C-alpha positions, 0 to 999 in steps of 0.5 A: 118645599120651604122658602127662606128670605134673606134679611138684615135685622142688625143692619142700619141701611134700609137699602138692604130691606129694599133688596129683601122686599124685591126678592120677597115679591118674586117668591111663592111665599116666605116660610122663614127669615134668614139673617144674612150675617149668620147664614151658616147658622140658619136653623132651617129644614133641609131643602130650604130654597133661598135667593142669595142676593145683596152684599156679603158680608161683615163677618165671613166666619159665618160663610158659606150658607148652611148645608140645608139651604139650596141657594140661587145666586143672583144679584150677589155682591161680595166686597173685594179682597183687599188689605185689611183696614185698621178696624178689620185688623182689630176684628181679626184679633178679637173674632178670629182670622176669618172674620174679615176675609172676603167671600170671594177668597179661593177657600170658597171656590168649591162651594161656589162652583157647586152652585155656579154659574153665580149671578153677580150684582156687578161686574167686579164681583163676577170678575173676582169669582172668575179669578178663582175659577168660578163661572159667573156672570153679571145679573144686575140687582134684584131691585131692578125687578121692582114694578111701578104701581101706577101711583100719581106723581107729585111735584116733590124733589126727594133728597135721600142721603145725598152727600155721602157716601161716608157716612151716607146719612151725614147732613151737610148744612153748607152744601144744603144751603148752597142749593137754591131756595126754590129747590129746597122749599119744594123738596123732601129730605129722607134717610135710609138710616134705620135702626129698628130690629123688627123685620116686618116693620123694616119691610113695611117702611121699605115699601112706603119709601118705594111709594114715595120714590115712585111719586117723586118728580126727581130723586137725588141720592148717593145711595145705590139702592135708592138709585136702582129702585128709582130706575126700576120705577121710572123715576128720574134720579141724580146719582151723586158719587163723590168718593163712591166705591166704583167697583159697586157700579160696574155694569150699571153704566146704561142705567145710572151715570154718577156725577160729582157733588161739585158738578151737581151743586153747579148745575143746581145753582143754574137751575139745571136739575133735569139735565143731570138725571141719569139716562136709562136704556129701557131695553137694557133694563128690561133684559136684566129684569126679565133674566132675573125673573126667569131664573127665579121662576125656574128656581122655585118651580124646580122639583 
């Protein structure tokens, strides 16, 4: 029985690689990498089992997955069906009318129904699927299955693309300098922007970053796939969400509570970082983690 791992070699966000790494750690082995953005063109043998998790997708001309793939839909997220933005209009003209259609379009309901129920990363995706008569449920994110390694803590506050979300990696000197010097001097600044096309290297960097997040005293970020791994690792996290796409957060209220950048800067000036960290319900975390692990184990052990 062959096993495939979804990867994003042409993505620019290390969060995608952290999700791939989390899925990889649940698999018996990895026989092949499958490009998420070309999943319908995957060259894999019949019966290849794949966890279909993460964000789908930039170009839906390559959806649904290849017929040789046996999918497990868990932690699946699809961008909502919205009125195309100007760039999407251009893509439709250049690539064809399917290039920007949402994966939760009724066109794909028959495919989803064959593999239902669909485990969704957020409640917005599960509701969108239910709206096209596909059984779905909120599973949470596969990164919640990441386990701490027992690494010793440091005194570092780690900032990871804090002043997003568009672009996540935008550095704002005005905001940075408004944070007290005592905090800045003991902090480490990082980014999830990655342009390497080598999957092994990207996964290795993702693993290194998880070690840094586990060791951190506190992580401050606008990245969902920094915040959720920190929750899984037991590291306090402040999630900054000015203008963040709220539909991606639905269902995570008991794990992360976003605050505005303005409120964060006021709290930082008052020396009140710890009180802004998200409150995590450990029972809720354990329930989501165990459910994902059980479903994945059953999937890979099936005949």
